[in-house]
N, C-alpha and C positions, 0 to 999 in steps of 0.2 A: 504493500501499501503505499510507503513513505518513497518508494521508487517512483510510483505512476505519480504521485504529487509532483514527485520532484520534475518530471520526466513535465509535465503539464504545464508546471511555472515555469522551467526552462524555455517551453515555447513558447508561451505567454510573451515572454519577457523580452527572448529573442525579437519577438513581434513587435513589440515595441518598443523597444532600441533599433529594427529596421525602419520603422516607421518615422522614427525621431531623427535619424540620418539623414533619411531621404528629407527632411524639412529644412535641417538644420543644413545639410551637403545637395540642393537638388541639381540634379542633371537638367540640362537646357537642351531642350528637341526642337529644332526648328523644319519645316517642311514648305516645300514650294511647289506651287500648281501652276498651270497656265489659267485655270480659271476656276469661281468658285466650285467646290463640289470634288474639286481632281483627289486632294488629298484625302478627305475622308472617305473616298471609297479604296483609296488604295493603301490608308494606313488608319482609320480611324479607329479600328479595333485597338492595336498596340498603343494608338494617343491615350486611348481610354484607360489603358491599364497603366502607363507611365502614370498620368493625373492622378487615377486611386493611390498610387503609391509616393502621392505629394513631389513629383518629378513636374518642370513648367512646359510644356509644349503651346507653340505657335504657329499655326498655317498662318502661311501667304499666299494669295492670288494674284499675280503678276497682273491679269486683267483685271476689268470688272466686271466681263461676260455679258455685255450691252448688246451683243448680236445673237446669242444663242437661245433663239426663239422663235417657231414662226407664225406669230403676230404680234408680239412686242418687240420694244428694240429701243436704243437712245439712250438717253440719261432716265426714264421710266424703270426701263428692265435693269439699267446697272443699278439703280437703288433699290429696286426689288429686289437683286443678288445679293448685294449687301448687307441689308436686312436677312435673308435667309442665311448666310453665313454665320454673322452673331447669334441666331438660335441655333444653329448647329455648333457653336463652337460652348455656347452655354451647356446643351445636350453632352456634349464629351467633355467639359472643363478645361477647356483650353481656352488660349489667347487666337482670336482671328484677325488678319489683315486684309484689307481687298483695295490693291493699288489701282490708277485710274487711270492706267494704258486702256487703249482701246482691245474688246474681242475682235477676233478675227486678223488682226495688224500688229501683233506681237513680233519683235526681231530683234535678236540680239546687238541691241546696241552701247555704248558707252554708258550713256543715258540709264538703262535699266540694268546694266553691271553694278553700276554706282548704285543704283536702289538696292542691289542684291546685297551685294557687300556692307551696304549699311544696317542691313538688317539683320545678316549675321553678326555684325561686332556689335549691336546693339542690346542684341538677344546674348549674346559672349558663348555661344553657341558651344557645346561639346558633341553634336551629331547635329549634320545637315542632309536631308533630303531631297530630294528632285525627280522627276523624270527622267527617262534615258532620250538622247537626241536621233531616234528610230524611232517613228509613230506617225500614225496617220494624219496627224492635224497638224499642221505647220506651228500652231502658236504653242504643242507641245514638245515639237521637235528644240524650237528658237528658246522656251524656256529650259529646256535640258543644257543646251549649250550655254544658255547663260550663269547657270548653276554650276558648270565644270569650269568655267571662266573664272569664275570667281575664287574657285577654289583653293589655289596659291596665294591668289591675290589678297585673302584675308590678314594674313600674319604682314603685309608688305608696308610700312609705314608712307609711302610717299604716294602710295594709289589709295586714292579715295582719302585725302588729309584732313576732311572736315570731320572725320570720325575715329578716334584710338585703335588701333591696330589690337587683334588678336595678340596674345602673348602664345597659343598655341593654336596649330591646326587642328581644326575640329576632323573627326571622321565624317567622310561622304559616304551617301548611300543613293540607290535605285531603289524607287518603287517599282511595285512587280509591272510589266506589262507583256504581251503575247505574242510580239512580232517577233522574226525570226530573221530577217537579214537587218542590214548584213551581219550580225551576231545573236543571237538568241539569249533573251534574258537567265542571267546566273543564280540559279536556288542558292546563294551562303548562308543567310539565313534562316530560319521558321521560328515565329512565334505565335503559339496557341491563342486564340482568342475565344474560344467556345464561352469563356463567363461573361462576353463584352459585346458578343455578336448583334443582341437585340438593341444596344445602347448605339452600337454603329447604324443598325440601320433606323431608328430613330434621328440621327443626327443625319442620315442620308435623305430622309423624307423630309426635314424642315428646307430640302433646296425644292421643294417643291414644284418651282418655272421648270425643272430640269426632268424630277424623276418620275412626272406624272404628265406634263405637256410635252415638254422639247425631244425630250431623246423615244417616249414610246412614237411621237409623231414623226423622225428621223427613220424610227426601224419598222415605222407601217405597220404598229400598232393600233385600233381603231378605237377612237374617245367610249366606246360603250366596254371595251374589256378592261377598261382603268376600273378598279373600284372606286365608290365615292365616300363609305364612311373610314373613320382612321386606323381600325384595328386590321379590317379586310384590307387597304392598302401599304400596314405595316407585311403582312404575312405575302402580299403578291410581290413586294419589294426583294424581301428575305430571300426569296424561292429564286427571283430573277438576278439578285446580286452576289448572294453571298451560297453560290454553289456550293456545297461541301467536296471534301477534299478527295480524288481520286491516289487510291495508293497503291501508285506507283512505287520501282523498285528505288528510284532516284526519291520520294517523297517519305518514302518508308526511311529509308536510310538516312536522310536529312532528321527527321524525328528522334532518331537514337542516338545523333549526334549531338542534339541540345536537351534534348529531353530523355536521357536512357532510362529512365524510370516508367514512363510512360507507356502504355498499347496503344498504337494504332488507332486500336476498336474503338477507343474512348473517346475518341478526338473529330470534329466534326468540322472545325474551322480553323485556319494557317493566313498567315500575310508571309510573305516571301520578301528580302530584302538582299541586293547584290551590294559589294563591295567595291568604289568607285576606287579606281586606280589613283585616283591625284587624290590631295588629303592624306589626313594618318591614315595608315594600314596595320590596323589591329592585330594582334592573337587572340587565340582563344580564348585567353584566361582577361583579356581587356574587352572581347567583347559580351562577357557574360557579365562585365561592371557596368557597361552601356548597356544593356538590358538586364537590368537585376529580375526583371518577372523569370530569367530562366533559372535562376536559385528556386 
């Protein structure tokens, strides 16, 4: 009985100390998408896990999304999408910034690079996430190039000198995509998000102009097929955007690497990340510190 009580005490105090450590020394994570909702779809679950543990997460949309709709546009749509992003940020317990670059016109200019460098420096980021520069959407491709171009320059004092440089180079990661050319996405890190998948879906649903209007319209989904009440909408969205993991040999090996005590039969949802060759190159031990949910 004494051993049992001691074990429970150590488990509880260990959890308390871990939470306190997160609050006293929180990791700072910043993710860049081209549009409001990009980061939510690719990183929303892991972001929610970080926030639960007391770490600081910021999403940045490099455009205001003012072109992404079949019947709305311009300033009205940009204002609507900014409000949707703010709502999604509250659901995930993160910070959400939306820049005023026009949707569909994002280019890897020096001006936008400065914007990204400032955001990374101001957040004092430990981890920076971005899109890969091969994608169907030119804004996505250019967003990936912009973040890559900032990867080294965030520590260079004479670049963007109006904002103090970082003293360390963050780890830069790519968020997952399914494009194969010129190179396919490399699944370097896998994070189980089963406990927060519904929170992620609610955050996506906050982007109602996209999830229930624009994206279905682009995909040829008829309006009558989209549920109108909240519960059914969340279930529809979960089925559409959080497909359960296919347990290939690659995915099983990756799960065993990062969660050696977890059986794949008990896991439904994962988010994947690729380590960018630019920025800090972490070893396995450092990755586990940067992703404390792996412990």
